[in-house]
C-alpha positions in Angstrom: 0.1 0.2 -0.2 1.7 3.5 -0.9 1.4 6.2 1.5 2.7 8.9 -1.1 -0.4 11.1 -0.3 0.2 11.0 3.5 4.1 12.3 2.8 2.2 15.3 0.3 0.2 16.1 2.9 3.2 16.3 5.4 4.9 18.9 2.9 1.7 20.9 2.7 1.5 21.1 6.5 5.4 21.7 6.8 4.7 24.6 4.3 1.7 26.0 6.1 3.7 26.1 9.4 6.6 27.7 7.4 4.5 30.2 6.0 3.3 31.4 9.4 6.6 31.2 11.1 7.8 33.7 8.3 4.9 35.8 9.0 5.5 36.1 12.6 7.6 39.1 13.7 8.6 37.6 17.0 9.1 33.8 17.3 10.0 32.2 20.8 13.5 32.5 21.3 14.2 29.1 23.7 17.8 28.3 24.9 20.5 30.2 22.8 23.5 28.4 21.5 26.0 29.6 18.9 24.6 29.3 15.0 21.2 28.4 16.4 19.4 30.3 13.7 21.3 28.1 11.2 20.7 24.8 12.8 17.0 25.6 12.8 17.1 26.3 9.3 19.0 23.4 8.4 16.7 21.2 10.5 13.3 22.2 9.6 14.2 22.4 5.8 15.4 18.8 6.1 12.5 17.9 7.6 10.5 19.3 4.7 12.8 17.7 2.1 12.7 14.4 4.0 8.7 14.4 3.4 8.9 15.8 -0.1 11.7 13.2 -1.2 9.6 10.4 0.5 6.2 11.6 -1.4 8.6 11.6 -4.7 10.4 8.6 -4.4 9.3 6.5 -1.4 6.6 4.5 -3.2 8.8 2.8 -5.8 9.9 -0.7 -6.1 13.5 0.4 -6.8 15.7 2.6 -5.4 15.9 6.1 -7.0 19.0 7.3 -8.7 21.3 9.0 -5.8 21.4 12.4 -8.3 17.5 12.5 -8.0 17.6 12.6 -4.5 20.5 15.2 -4.5 18.5 17.4 -6.8 15.3 17.0 -5.4 16.4 17.8 -1.9 18.6 20.8 -3.6 15.8 22.4 -5.6 13.0 21.7 -2.9 14.9 23.5 -0.3 16.7 26.3 -2.8 13.6 27.4 -4.3 11.3 27.2 -0.9 14.3 28.6 1.1 14.5 31.7 -1.7 10.6 32.1 -1.6 10.5 31.9 2.5 13.6 34.8 2.6 11.9 37.3 0.2 8.6 36.5 2.1 10.4 37.4 5.4 11.1 41.0 3.8 7.6 41.7 4.3 7.3 41.1 7.6 7.9 43.9 10.2 10.8 42.8 12.3 12.3 40.4 10.1 15.3 41.0 7.6 14.8 38.4 5.0 17.2 37.6 2.0 19.9 36.5 4.1 21.9 34.0 1.9 23.6 32.5 5.0 19.9 31.4 6.1 19.5 30.1 2.6 22.7 28.2 2.5 21.5 26.4 6.0 18.2 25.4 4.3 19.7 24.1 1.1 22.5 22.1 3.5 19.2 20.8 5.4 17.9 19.6 1.9 21.2 17.8 1.1 21.3 16.2 4.4 17.8 15.0 3.9 18.5 13.8 0.5 21.5 11.2 2.1 19.2 10.3 4.9 16.2 9.3 2.6 18.6 7.5 0.3 20.0 5.4 3.1 16.2 4.4 4.0 15.2 3.8 0.8 18.0 1.7 -0.1 17.4 -0.3 3.4 13.7 -0.8 2.3 14.6 -1.8 -1.1 16.9 -4.7 0.3 14.4 -5.9 2.6 10.9 -5.6 0.4 9.1 -6.9 3.7 9.6 -4.1 5.5 8.2 -1.2 3.4 6.7 0.9 6.0 8.2 4.1 4.9 6.5 4.7 1.7 
C-alpha cells in the first residue's frame, strides 16, 4: 500500500507552518547556542525535504538514483528557501534575504537527501519492511 498522499500532506502542513513562522515578527527564542538560527533552518528544511523526497520516491519498487535524490533535495529547499527569505522581507521585524539562511536551508535538503537515500536503500534491500512509503 502506497502512502505517498500522507507524505504530500506532510509537505503541505510543513509549508503552512513555514509560512506562519515567516509571517511572525517575533518568534519564541528558547535556549541560545552558537549558530542556533542556522541549525534551526537546516533542521526544519531538512524535515520538509525528507517529506518531499519520500512523497516523490518512497512508493517506488526500485531505489531512486542518488542524483535524483540530491537534485530533489537541492531544488526543493533552494526554491522554497529563497521564497521564504523573500517573504520575510515583508514581515516587520524580520530581515529576510539572508544568503546564509538560504545556505542552511539547502544544506538541510542535501542532508535529508542522504538520509532518505539510506532509508530507501534499506527498504529496497528488505521488501518486507516497506513501512516508510
